[in-house]
N, C-alpha and C positions, 0 to 999 in steps of 0.2 A: 504494500500500500504506500502511495506517495505522501510525503509530508506536505502540510499546508504551504510552507514556503516554496517548495519545489513546484507545487501546482500553480501558485501565484506567478512564479517566474515563467513557467512553461506557457500558461495562458497568455500572459502579457507578450511573450516572445512571438507566439503564433499570431496574435492580433497585430503586432508591429510588422511582422512579415507580410501578413495579408494586406494591411494598409499600404505598405510600400509597393508591393507587387501590383495591386489594383491601380494605384496612382501612376506607376511607371508604364504599365501596359497601355493605359489610356493617356499617355504623355501629351499628345497634341492638344487635348482639351483640359488638362489638369493644371496648367500654369498660366499666369498673366492676369490682367485685370478682368478679362472676360473668360471665366473658367467654370468648369463643373467637374469637381473631383468626385467620381462615383464612390471612391473609397470613403468619403465622408458619410456614407450610409452606415458605416461601422461606428459612427459616433453615438449610435443608440446602445451600444454594448455596455456602457457604464450603468445602464438601467439593470443589468443582470449581474455584473461583477466589477469590483474595484480594480481588478487586475488590468482591465482595459484602459484605465486612465494612463498609466505609464506606457502601455503598449501603443495606444494611439499617438501619444506624444513622441515616442521614439520612431514610430513608423513615419510620422510627418517629418521629423528631422532627417531621417534617411532619405526620404523622397526629395526634400528640398536640397539636401546635400548633393544628390545625384544630378539634380537640375543645374546646380551651380557648376559642377564639373563638366556638364554637357553644354554649358553656355546658354541655357534657356531659362533664365529667371530675370525678372525685372528688378527685384529688390536685392538680389545678391545675397551676401552672407547674412544680412539682417533677417532674411526670410527664415533661415535656420533657427535663429534665436526667437524672433517675435512671432513668426508663423507657428512654430512648434509650441511656444508658450501660450498663444491664443487657443490652440487645440487642447493643450493640457488643462488650462483653466476652464474651458468649456466642458471638458470631460468631468472635471471635479464638480462643476455646477450640475451637470446631468446626473451624476451619481447622487448628489444630495437632494435632488428634486424627483428622484425616480419613483417615489410612492404617490406623487400627485398625478392623478389621472383624470382625463375627460373622456367619458364614454369608454372607459377601460384602456385608453391610450395615453402614453407618456408624452403628450404634446408639449407641455412646458419644458420638459427636458431637452427637446430638440430645438427649442428656440435659441439656446445658448450657443451652439456651434454656428448657427446662422448669424446671430448678432455680433458675437465676438470676432469672428473671422471677417465679417463685413467691415467692422470698425478698424481692426488692426491692419488688415491687408489693404483697406482703403487708404489709410495713412501711409503704409509702406510704399504702395505703388505711386501715390501722388508725390511724395517726397523724392522717390527715386527718379521720377520723370521731370519734376519741376525744380527740385532742390529746396522747396519750401512747401508749406501746406496751403495749396490753392483750393479754396472751398468748393467752387463748382466742379473741379476735377475730382476732388475727394468724394463729393456726392455721387458723381457718376461711377467712380471705382467702387465705392461702398455698395451702391445699388446693384451693380453687375455681379459682384462677389456674392452678395446676399441672394440674388436670384439663383445663381448656380448652387449655392449651399442649400437653399430651400428645396430645389429639385432633388438633390442628393439625400438630404436629411428627412424631409417629409414624404418624398416619394420612395426612394430606396430604403431609407432607415425604417419607415413604418412597415414596409414589406418584410424586411429582415426581422423586425420585432415580432410580427405576426407568425413568421415561419419558425423562429426560435421558440416562441410560446406554444405553437400548435404541435410541433414535433417533440416537445419536451427537452430540447437541447439545452434549455436554461439550467438543467440539473448538472450538465457538464461544465457550465461556466461558473 
């Protein structure tokens, strides 16, 4: 039988790998001001396990790091730090609001990845492009990131939530 610490590390590692692979497989649509990371559907996993908090954060950092080495990132090194931090903070918020449900769905939990990424990446992309915080451009960047996040989180994330719940995979998480 696996110890709790080993299970926590294993779960988080699998989630990190899944996030990175999903992001990088869909590379063309996963980076830039107009993006839709389908891997963000995994941000529903903190509803089931705290292990996913560090797994999502690490997976995001890996994805952003690969993008930097491939030369396909607007915000550069800042995206590893701030983009991953936004994902991690959103995952913590998702975890702590996991029991709040609307018609049985953790809708509030999925708002955090959308809002935090929209705000943080909106600032990142705007400052990277202009060198300062230009409010109209920030608004555009935040809105486009939020739209992509909403598709991934409320579309893919809710589908994943229902699948995990229906198949009882939550007992493995």
